[in-house]
C-alpha positions in Angstrom: -6.6 -14.2 -8.0 -3.8 -12.3 -9.7 -3.4 -10.0 -6.7 -3.5 -13.0 -4.3 -0.9 -14.9 -6.3 1.4 -11.9 -6.4 1.0 -11.4 -2.6 1.7 -15.2 -2.1 4.9 -15.0 -4.2 6.1 -12.0 -2.3 5.5 -13.7 1.1 7.2 -16.9 0.0 10.2 -15.1 -1.2 10.4 -13.2 2.1 10.1 -16.5 3.9 13.1 -17.9 2.0 15.2 -14.8 2.6 14.3 -14.6 6.3 14.7 -18.3 7.0 11.7 -18.8 9.2 11.1 -22.0 11.1 9.3 -25.0 9.5 6.3 -24.5 11.8 6.1 -20.8 10.8 6.4 -21.7 7.2 3.6 -24.2 7.5 1.3 -21.7 9.2 2.0 -19.1 6.4 1.5 -21.6 3.7 -1.8 -22.7 5.3 -2.9 -19.0 5.5 -2.0 -18.4 1.8 -3.9 -21.6 0.7 -6.9 -20.6 2.7 -7.1 -17.2 0.9 -6.7 -18.8 -2.5 -9.4 -21.4 -1.7 -11.8 -18.7 -0.4 -11.3 -16.7 -3.6 -12.0 -19.8 -5.7 -15.2 -20.5 -3.8 -16.2 -16.9 -4.2 -15.7 -17.2 -8.0 -17.8 -20.4 -8.0 -20.6 -18.7 -6.1 -20.6 -15.7 -8.4 -20.7 -18.0 -11.5 -23.6 -20.0 -10.1 -25.6 -16.9 -9.1 -25.1 -15.3 -12.5 -26.3 -18.6 -14.1 -29.3 -18.9 -11.9 -30.2 -15.2 -11.8 -28.9 -13.2 -14.9 -30.9 -10.2 -13.9 -30.5 -8.2 -10.7 -32.1 -9.8 -7.6 -31.6 -8.8 -3.9 -30.9 -12.4 -2.9 -28.3 -12.7 -5.6 -26.6 -9.6 -4.3 -26.6 -11.0 -0.7 -25.0 -14.3 -2.0 -22.3 -12.5 -3.9 -21.6 -10.0 -1.0 -21.4 -12.8 1.5 -19.0 -14.8 -0.6 -16.8 -11.7 -1.1 -17.0 -11.1 2.6 -15.7 -14.6 3.3 -12.7 -13.8 1.1 -12.1 -10.5 3.0 -12.3 -12.2 6.4 -9.9 -14.9 5.3 -7.5 -12.4 3.9 -7.6 -10.4 7.1 -6.8 -13.6 9.1 -3.9 -14.3 6.7 -2.6 -10.8 7.1 -2.7 -11.1 10.9 -0.9 -14.4 10.7 1.7 -13.0 8.4 2.3 -10.0 10.7 2.6 -12.1 13.8 5.2 -14.4 12.2 7.2 -12.0 10.0 7.2 -8.9 12.1 9.9 -10.2 14.4 12.1 -10.8 11.4 11.3 -7.7 9.3 10.6 -4.9 11.8 14.1 -4.9 13.5 15.8 -4.7 10.1 13.5 -2.0 8.9 14.1 -0.1 12.1 17.9 -0.3 11.4 17.3 1.1 7.9 15.2 4.0 9.3 17.9 4.7 12.0 20.5 5.1 9.2 18.8 8.4 8.2 19.0 9.9 11.7 16.9 12.6 13.1 15.3 15.1 10.7 14.4 18.8 11.0 10.8 19.9 11.7 11.3 22.9 9.4 12.7 20.5 6.8 9.6 18.4 7.0 7.3 21.4 6.3 9.5 22.7 3.5 9.7 19.2 1.9 5.9 18.9 1.8 5.5 22.4 0.3 8.1 21.6 -2.3 6.2 18.4 -3.2 3.0 20.4 -3.7 4.9 23.0 -5.9 6.5 20.3 -7.9 3.2 18.6 -8.6 1.7 21.9 -9.8 4.7 22.5 -12.0 4.7 19.1 -13.6 0.9 19.3 -14.2 1.4 22.7 -15.9 4.3 21.4 -18.0 2.3 18.4 -19.2 -0.9 20.3 -19.6 -2.9 17.7 -17.8 -5.5 18.0 -15.0 -5.8 20.7 -12.4 -3.7 21.3 -9.2 -6.3 19.2 -7.2 -7.8 16.8 -9.7 -6.5 14.5 -12.5 -3.4 14.8 -14.6 0.3 13.7 -14.2 1.2 13.2 -11.4 -1.4 12.4 -8.7 -1.1 15.2 -6.2 -2.9 13.2 -3.5 -0.5 10.3 -3.9 2.5 12.7 -3.9 1.4 14.5 -0.7 0.3 11.2 1.0 3.7 9.6 0.4 5.5 12.7 1.3 3.8 12.8 4.7 4.4 9.0 5.1 8.1 9.4 4.4 8.4 12.3 6.8 6.6 10.4 9.5 8.8 7.4 9.0 12.0 9.4 9.2 10.8 11.5 12.1 9.6 8.6 14.3 12.0 5.9 13.1 9.5 3.5 14.4 8.9 0.5 12.0 5.3 -0.1 12.9 4.3 3.6 12.7 6.2 3.8 9.4 4.3 0.8 7.9 1.0 2.1 9.1 1.7 5.6 7.6 2.7 4.0 4.3 -0.5 1.9 4.3 -2.5 5.0 4.7 -0.7 6.6 1.8 -1.4 3.5 -0.3 -5.1 3.7 0.7 -5.2 7.4 -0.4 -3.6 6.5 -3.7 -5.9 3.6 -4.2 -8.9 5.8 -3.7 -7.8 7.9 -6.7 -7.8 4.7 -8.8 -11.3 3.6 -7.5 -13.0 6.9 -8.5 -11.0 6.8 -11.8 -9.5 10.3 -11.4 -6.0 8.9 -12.0 -4.4 6.0 -13.7 -1.9 3.6 -12.0 1.0 5.3 -13.8 -0.1 8.7 -12.5 -0.4 7.4 -9.0 3.0 5.7 -9.1 4.7 8.8 -10.5 3.1 10.9 -7.7 4.2 8.5 -5.0 7.8 8.5 -6.3 7.8 12.3 -6.5 6.4 12.7 -3.0 8.8 10.2 -1.4 11.8 11.1 -3.4 11.6 14.9 -2.9 10.9 14.5 0.8 13.8 12.1 1.3 16.2 14.4 -0.6 15.1 17.6 1.2 15.3 16.0 4.7 18.8 14.7 4.0 19.9 18.1 2.8 18.6 19.7 6.0 20.4 17.0 8.0 23.6 17.7 6.2 23.5 21.5 6.0 20.8 22.6 8.5 
């Protein structure tokens, strides 16, 4: 519910800033409310199942998985609705931001990713945590994933491709949290290092290359 509420607040703030039409606002509000209601029903089903079957039972698992699946389907529908409504407002502006950086060098992209990898290893060695490929500060997977996503965004300057690349980077980073190899702090630091170094290197290549 906390995640859903945060997402709802972000969307509502974007709606106020973008000044969408009343009909579009109503559709977005309905989508948000449907996700919140689905999550509440899911919580209710889980509570009843736990009360009726404290021990593991295959039918209890089916009930919980089905309820959770309902939340997932509702959230996917809300995401599609949000994209269809907000994309025409957000994507052109995002495209203008990407265009401000201009074209980047292919060699600069390769060098930027290599520098990110080296920087991750140096930081891990300096902090004495983890190995180059596992654990420690920062998350190497997050750093490289966001480095590539940043490079793809600046190379293509296509808003949709950029968003999809960043989503893939988020998924890679999230996987490190799920398998408990990294903490959220380590993942965020890795993402900042990856994006920051890549952006800096590509701009230097643009200026002096």
